[in-house]
A tleap script that builds the chain and sets N, CA, C and O, in Angstrom:
source leaprc.protein.ff14SB
mol = sequence {
  NMET ALA GLY ARG PRO ARG ARG GLY GLY ARG
  GLY ASP ARG LYS PHE ALA PRO VAL LYS PRO
  GLN LYS LEU ASP LYS PRO ALA ASP TYR LYS
  ASP THR GLU PHE LEU ILE LYS HIE LEU GLY
  PRO GLN GLY GLN ILE LYS SER ARG ALA ARG
  THR GLY TYR GLY ALA GLN ASP GLN LYS SER
  LEU LYS LYS ALA ILE LYS ARG ALA ARG HIE
  LEU GLY LEU LEU PRO PHE VAL CGLY
}
set mol.1.N position { -21.853 30.550 -14.922 }
set mol.1.CA position { -21.292 29.537 -14.176 }
set mol.1.C position { -22.167 28.658 -13.387 }
set mol.1.O position { -21.835 27.504 -13.117 }
set mol.2.N position { -23.258 29.173 -13.020 }
set mol.2.CA position { -24.022 28.527 -11.854 }
set mol.2.C position { -24.606 27.136 -12.646 }
set mol.2.O position { -24.811 27.042 -13.856 }
set mol.3.N position { -24.774 26.290 -11.817 }
set mol.3.CA position { -25.229 25.035 -12.714 }
set mol.3.C position { -24.154 24.139 -13.527 }
set mol.3.O position { -24.527 23.082 -14.037 }
set mol.4.N position { -23.016 24.512 -13.622 }
set mol.4.CA position { -21.877 23.680 -14.154 }
set mol.4.C position { -21.256 23.066 -13.022 }
set mol.4.O position { -21.070 23.624 -11.940 }
set mol.5.N position { -20.920 21.805 -13.338 }
set mol.5.CA position { -20.428 20.783 -12.494 }
set mol.5.C position { -18.758 21.225 -12.258 }
set mol.5.O position { -17.927 21.578 -13.094 }
set mol.6.N position { -18.650 21.072 -10.938 }
set mol.6.CA position { -17.304 21.544 -10.532 }
set mol.6.C position { -16.156 20.520 -10.752 }
set mol.6.O position { -16.425 19.346 -10.497 }
set mol.7.N position { -14.961 20.810 -11.175 }
set mol.7.CA position { -13.890 19.636 -11.536 }
set mol.7.C position { -12.882 19.793 -10.475 }
set mol.7.O position { -12.646 20.852 -9.895 }
set mol.8.N position { -12.341 18.737 -10.277 }
set mol.8.CA position { -11.233 18.866 -9.064 }
set mol.8.C position { -11.711 19.158 -7.618 }
set mol.8.O position { -12.907 19.054 -7.347 }
set mol.9.N position { -10.895 19.483 -6.784 }
set mol.9.CA position { -11.145 19.750 -5.529 }
set mol.9.C position { -11.343 18.821 -4.604 }
set mol.9.O position { -11.084 17.695 -5.028 }
set mol.10.N position { -11.759 18.864 -3.331 }
set mol.10.CA position { -11.847 17.891 -2.276 }
set mol.10.C position { -12.871 16.662 -2.688 }
set mol.10.O position { -12.709 15.530 -2.231 }
set mol.11.N position { -13.729 16.930 -3.414 }
set mol.11.CA position { -14.751 15.821 -3.692 }
set mol.11.C position { -14.423 14.627 -4.411 }
set mol.11.O position { -15.052 13.572 -4.323 }
set mol.12.N position { -13.174 14.877 -5.297 }
set mol.12.CA position { -12.707 13.748 -6.094 }
set mol.12.C position { -11.595 13.017 -5.376 }
set mol.12.O position { -10.843 12.413 -6.140 }
set mol.13.N position { -11.351 12.941 -4.256 }
set mol.13.CA position { -10.505 12.108 -3.472 }
set mol.13.C position { -10.994 10.900 -3.152 }
set mol.13.O position { -12.131 10.829 -2.685 }
set mol.14.N position { -10.135 9.624 -3.373 }
set mol.14.CA position { -10.712 8.179 -3.434 }
set mol.14.C position { -10.931 8.056 -1.969 }
set mol.14.O position { -12.040 7.733 -1.544 }
set mol.15.N position { -9.729 8.346 -1.014 }
set mol.15.CA position { -9.507 7.908 0.281 }
set mol.15.C position { -9.348 9.570 1.324 }
set mol.15.O position { -8.844 10.623 0.936 }
set mol.16.N position { -9.893 9.309 2.517 }
set mol.16.CA position { -9.704 10.463 3.219 }
set mol.16.C position { -8.335 10.435 3.841 }
set mol.16.O position { -7.727 9.478 4.319 }
set mol.17.N position { -8.032 11.535 3.742 }
set mol.17.CA position { -6.590 11.968 4.510 }
set mol.17.C position { -6.465 11.361 5.906 }
set mol.17.O position { -7.327 11.655 6.734 }
set mol.18.N position { -5.500 10.567 6.229 }
set mol.18.CA position { -5.351 10.148 7.643 }
set mol.18.C position { -3.886 10.299 8.040 }
set mol.18.O position { -2.958 10.459 7.248 }
set mol.19.N position { -3.806 10.233 9.260 }
set mol.19.CA position { -2.445 10.293 9.920 }
set mol.19.C position { -1.603 9.111 9.589 }
set mol.19.O position { -2.101 8.048 9.958 }
set mol.20.N position { -0.554 9.036 9.039 }
set mol.20.CA position { 0.249 7.800 8.599 }
set mol.20.C position { 0.243 6.895 9.915 }
set mol.20.O position { 0.362 7.366 11.047 }
set mol.21.N position { 0.103 5.649 9.651 }
set mol.21.CA position { 0.504 4.700 10.855 }
set mol.21.C position { 1.985 4.233 10.760 }
set mol.21.O position { 2.719 4.394 9.785 }
set mol.22.N position { 2.309 3.611 11.969 }
set mol.22.CA position { 3.583 3.217 11.976 }
set mol.22.C position { 3.606 1.757 12.118 }
set mol.22.O position { 2.748 1.212 12.812 }
set mol.23.N position { 4.738 0.908 11.372 }
set mol.23.CA position { 5.070 -0.271 11.639 }
set mol.23.C position { 5.689 -0.520 13.189 }
set mol.23.O position { 6.487 0.261 13.707 }
set mol.24.N position { 5.152 -1.814 13.877 }
set mol.24.CA position { 5.800 -1.946 15.336 }
set mol.24.C position { 7.159 -2.143 15.161 }
set mol.24.O position { 8.036 -1.633 15.858 }
set mol.25.N position { 7.372 -3.096 13.962 }
set mol.25.CA position { 8.888 -3.369 13.705 }
set mol.25.C position { 9.114 -3.469 12.324 }
set mol.25.O position { 8.137 -3.620 11.591 }
set mol.26.N position { 10.343 -3.406 11.809 }
set mol.26.CA position { 10.639 -3.257 10.245 }
set mol.26.C position { 9.747 -4.463 9.706 }
set mol.26.O position { 9.509 -5.352 10.523 }
set mol.27.N position { 9.267 -4.580 8.513 }
set mol.27.CA position { 8.608 -5.451 7.723 }
set mol.27.C position { 9.824 -6.671 7.555 }
set mol.27.O position { 10.987 -6.382 7.269 }
set mol.28.N position { 9.413 -7.886 7.751 }
set mol.28.CA position { 10.578 -9.133 7.498 }
set mol.28.C position { 9.940 -10.015 6.418 }
set mol.28.O position { 8.773 -10.405 6.457 }
set mol.29.N position { 10.771 -10.273 5.509 }
set mol.29.CA position { 10.260 -11.111 4.265 }
set mol.29.C position { 9.865 -12.449 4.509 }
set mol.29.O position { 9.298 -13.162 3.682 }
set mol.30.N position { 10.226 -12.826 5.848 }
set mol.30.CA position { 10.036 -14.231 6.265 }
set mol.30.C position { 8.473 -14.331 6.691 }
set mol.30.O position { 7.791 -15.349 6.570 }
set mol.31.N position { 8.068 -13.196 7.168 }
set mol.31.CA position { 6.679 -13.248 7.673 }
set mol.31.C position { 5.527 -12.956 6.679 }
set mol.31.O position { 4.909 -11.892 6.688 }
set mol.32.N position { 5.252 -14.099 5.719 }
set mol.32.CA position { 4.654 -14.129 4.600 }
set mol.32.C position { 3.001 -13.696 5.036 }
set mol.32.O position { 2.449 -12.861 4.319 }
set mol.33.N position { 2.341 -14.197 6.054 }
set mol.33.CA position { 1.011 -13.819 6.643 }
set mol.33.C position { 0.812 -12.251 6.402 }
set mol.33.O position { -0.029 -11.743 5.660 }
set mol.34.N position { 1.815 -11.554 7.231 }
set mol.34.CA position { 1.724 -10.112 7.472 }
set mol.34.C position { 1.856 -9.483 5.903 }
set mol.34.O position { 1.167 -8.537 5.522 }
set mol.35.N position { 2.680 -10.048 5.211 }
set mol.35.CA position { 3.058 -9.465 3.570 }
set mol.35.C position { 1.842 -9.603 2.812 }
set mol.35.O position { 1.467 -8.741 2.017 }
set mol.36.N position { 1.140 -10.807 3.072 }
set mol.36.CA position { 0.109 -11.106 2.032 }
set mol.36.C position { -1.192 -9.962 2.272 }
set mol.36.O position { -1.907 -9.613 1.333 }
set mol.37.N position { -1.336 -9.538 3.431 }
set mol.37.CA position { -2.219 -8.594 3.788 }
set mol.37.C position { -2.278 -7.229 3.236 }
set mol.37.O position { -3.200 -6.414 3.296 }
set mol.38.N position { -0.880 -7.119 2.577 }
set mol.38.CA position { -0.581 -5.812 2.073 }
set mol.38.C position { -0.524 -6.009 0.522 }
set mol.38.O position { 0.038 -5.168 -0.180 }
set mol.39.N position { -1.150 -7.202 -0.043 }
set mol.39.CA position { -1.194 -7.456 -1.549 }
set mol.39.C position { -2.635 -7.599 -1.792 }
set mol.39.O position { -3.423 -8.208 -1.068 }
set mol.40.N position { -2.936 -6.895 -3.030 }
set mol.40.CA position { -4.441 -6.976 -3.548 }
set mol.40.C position { -4.735 -8.409 -4.204 }
set mol.40.O position { -3.923 -9.323 -4.063 }
set mol.41.N position { -5.681 -8.542 -4.778 }
set mol.41.CA position { -6.143 -9.816 -5.087 }
set mol.41.C position { -5.340 -10.358 -6.421 }
set mol.41.O position { -5.249 -11.546 -6.734 }
set mol.42.N position { -4.783 -9.262 -7.134 }
set mol.42.CA position { -3.958 -9.679 -8.213 }
set mol.42.C position { -2.565 -9.868 -7.800 }
set mol.42.O position { -1.730 -10.264 -8.614 }
set mol.43.N position { -2.251 -9.596 -6.525 }
set mol.43.CA position { -0.792 -9.827 -6.046 }
set mol.43.C position { -0.003 -8.365 -6.322 }
set mol.43.O position { 1.211 -8.373 -6.527 }
set mol.44.N position { -0.677 -7.266 -6.315 }
set mol.44.CA position { -0.104 -6.137 -6.468 }
set mol.44.C position { 0.030 -5.622 -4.978 }
set mol.44.O position { -0.773 -5.888 -4.084 }
set mol.45.N position { 1.164 -4.846 -4.847 }
set mol.45.CA position { 1.505 -4.117 -3.609 }
set mol.45.C position { 0.399 -2.969 -3.268 }
set mol.45.O position { 0.391 -2.000 -4.028 }
set mol.46.N position { -0.462 -2.991 -2.277 }
set mol.46.CA position { -1.156 -1.834 -2.048 }
set mol.46.C position { -0.446 -0.546 -1.926 }
set mol.46.O position { 0.760 -0.547 -1.675 }
set mol.47.N position { -1.246 0.794 -2.120 }
set mol.47.CA position { -0.719 1.789 -2.316 }
set mol.47.C position { -0.458 2.525 -0.602 }
set mol.47.O position { -0.935 2.066 0.436 }
set mol.48.N position { 0.205 3.448 -0.695 }
set mol.48.CA position { 0.079 4.124 0.722 }
set mol.48.C position { -1.158 4.771 1.316 }
set mol.48.O position { -1.439 5.013 2.490 }
set mol.49.N position { -1.792 4.977 0.239 }
set mol.49.CA position { -3.237 5.712 0.542 }
set mol.49.C position { -3.960 4.530 1.133 }
set mol.49.O position { -4.619 4.782 2.142 }
set mol.50.N position { -3.959 3.082 0.623 }
set mol.50.CA position { -4.678 2.106 1.226 }
set mol.50.C position { -4.237 1.447 2.517 }
set mol.50.O position { -5.044 0.977 3.320 }
set mol.51.N position { -2.773 1.428 2.705 }
set mol.51.CA position { -2.130 0.959 3.750 }
set mol.51.C position { -2.136 1.902 5.156 }
set mol.51.O position { -2.168 1.595 6.347 }
set mol.52.N position { -2.098 2.993 4.557 }
set mol.52.CA position { -1.898 4.097 5.748 }
set mol.52.C position { -0.652 4.256 6.186 }
set mol.52.O position { -0.515 5.240 6.913 }
set mol.53.N position { 0.309 3.617 5.988 }
set mol.53.CA position { 1.962 3.559 6.291 }
set mol.53.C position { 2.513 5.014 5.803 }
set mol.53.O position { 2.203 5.469 4.702 }
set mol.54.N position { 3.316 5.670 6.677 }
set mol.54.CA position { 4.252 6.685 6.007 }
set mol.54.C position { 5.031 6.308 5.053 }
set mol.54.O position { 5.024 5.104 4.797 }
set mol.55.N position { 5.815 7.099 4.351 }
set mol.55.CA position { 6.720 6.696 3.030 }
set mol.55.C position { 7.887 5.855 3.599 }
set mol.55.O position { 8.312 4.996 2.827 }
set mol.56.N position { 8.472 5.945 4.786 }
set mol.56.CA position { 9.794 5.331 5.211 }
set mol.56.C position { 9.224 3.612 5.556 }
set mol.56.O position { 9.966 2.646 5.380 }
set mol.57.N position { 7.927 3.503 6.017 }
set mol.57.CA position { 7.256 2.283 6.238 }
set mol.57.C position { 7.030 1.594 5.144 }
set mol.57.O position { 7.396 0.425 5.023 }
set mol.58.N position { 6.279 2.382 4.058 }
set mol.58.CA position { 5.948 1.566 2.956 }
set mol.58.C position { 7.040 1.107 2.130 }
set mol.58.O position { 6.929 0.055 1.500 }
set mol.59.N position { 8.284 1.946 2.076 }
set mol.59.CA position { 9.443 1.478 1.656 }
set mol.59.C position { 10.059 0.160 1.983 }
set mol.59.O position { 10.621 -0.625 1.219 }
set mol.60.N position { 9.841 0.068 3.288 }
set mol.60.CA position { 10.372 -0.975 4.001 }
set mol.60.C position { 9.525 -2.358 3.697 }
set mol.60.O position { 10.004 -3.477 3.513 }
set mol.61.N position { 8.130 -1.974 3.695 }
set mol.61.CA position { 7.292 -3.060 3.244 }
set mol.61.C position { 7.509 -3.560 1.913 }
set mol.61.O position { 7.577 -4.767 1.683 }
set mol.62.N position { 7.642 -2.495 0.851 }
set mol.62.CA position { 7.848 -3.007 -0.554 }
set mol.62.C position { 9.039 -3.737 -0.659 }
set mol.62.O position { 9.053 -4.688 -1.440 }
set mol.63.N position { 10.205 -3.417 0.095 }
set mol.63.CA position { 11.512 -4.096 -0.182 }
set mol.63.C position { 11.287 -5.665 0.564 }
set mol.63.O position { 11.928 -6.639 0.170 }
set mol.64.N position { 10.394 -5.741 1.568 }
set mol.64.CA position { 10.298 -7.107 2.102 }
set mol.64.C position { 9.758 -7.908 0.976 }
set mol.64.O position { 10.247 -8.950 0.540 }
set mol.65.N position { 8.517 -7.202 0.487 }
set mol.65.CA position { 7.642 -7.939 -0.623 }
set mol.65.C position { 8.303 -8.486 -1.708 }
set mol.65.O position { 8.062 -9.627 -2.103 }
set mol.66.N position { 9.305 -7.584 -2.333 }
set mol.66.CA position { 10.009 -7.840 -3.548 }
set mol.66.C position { 11.086 -8.957 -3.092 }
set mol.66.O position { 11.383 -9.858 -3.876 }
set mol.67.N position { 11.742 -8.865 -1.629 }
set mol.67.CA position { 12.544 -9.812 -1.527 }
set mol.67.C position { 11.969 -11.063 -1.333 }
set mol.67.O position { 12.570 -12.022 -1.817 }
set mol.68.N position { 10.792 -11.288 -0.647 }
set mol.68.CA position { 9.990 -12.564 -0.540 }
set mol.68.C position { 9.645 -13.087 -2.122 }
set mol.68.O position { 9.554 -14.289 -2.372 }
set mol.69.N position { 9.512 -12.308 -2.891 }
set mol.69.CA position { 9.010 -12.825 -4.130 }
set mol.69.C position { 10.275 -13.189 -4.974 }
set mol.69.O position { 10.144 -14.014 -5.877 }
set mol.70.N position { 11.421 -12.652 -4.745 }
set mol.70.CA position { 12.648 -13.251 -5.288 }
set mol.70.C position { 12.808 -14.281 -4.807 }
set mol.70.O position { 13.128 -15.100 -5.669 }
set mol.71.N position { 12.735 -14.816 -3.539 }
set mol.71.CA position { 13.100 -16.253 -2.903 }
set mol.71.C position { 11.858 -17.029 -3.239 }
set mol.71.O position { 11.919 -18.219 -2.928 }
set mol.72.N position { 10.947 -16.697 -3.701 }
set mol.72.CA position { 9.614 -17.684 -4.086 }
set mol.72.C position { 8.795 -17.773 -2.820 }
set mol.72.O position { 8.000 -18.710 -2.742 }
set mol.73.N position { 8.863 -17.139 -2.078 }
set mol.73.CA position { 7.690 -16.943 -0.857 }
set mol.73.C position { 6.344 -16.493 -1.169 }
set mol.73.O position { 5.319 -16.910 -0.630 }
set mol.74.N position { 6.434 -15.482 -2.211 }
set mol.74.CA position { 5.108 -14.745 -2.672 }
set mol.74.C position { 5.231 -14.889 -4.121 }
set mol.74.O position { 6.280 -15.032 -4.749 }
set mol.75.N position { 3.772 -14.824 -4.684 }
set mol.75.CA position { 3.801 -14.839 -6.009 }
set mol.75.C position { 3.980 -13.278 -6.727 }
set mol.75.O position { 3.838 -12.200 -6.151 }
set mol.76.N position { 4.306 -13.491 -8.049 }
set mol.76.CA position { 4.770 -12.236 -8.643 }
set mol.76.C position { 3.443 -11.723 -9.217 }
set mol.76.O position { 2.458 -12.458 -9.148 }
set mol.77.N position { 3.362 -10.643 -9.717 }
set mol.77.CA position { 2.080 -10.004 -10.214 }
set mol.77.C position { 1.579 -10.850 -11.303 }
set mol.77.O position { 2.421 -11.209 -12.126 }
set mol.78.N position { 0.379 -11.233 -11.462 }
set mol.78.CA position { 0.052 -11.907 -12.571 }
set mol.78.C position { -1.186 -12.544 -12.498 }
set mol.78.O position { -1.602 -13.197 -13.455 }
savepdb mol mol.pdb
quit
């Protein structure tokens, strides 16, 4: 078993675990500058691991981004 590479475990994590951040106020679909910060270069919503928000804040962020896309304030993925 010695000399065999390990699989899994802590070394395979992409991001260090951090304490979840909190949003100061609920995400607003009209604040496009704030929402654009949470989109990747292709227009995809960044994951919770990247943003650092907790589940509830990430859901409100997702809802605000989708609402802004529906109204034409933000681009769809593409």
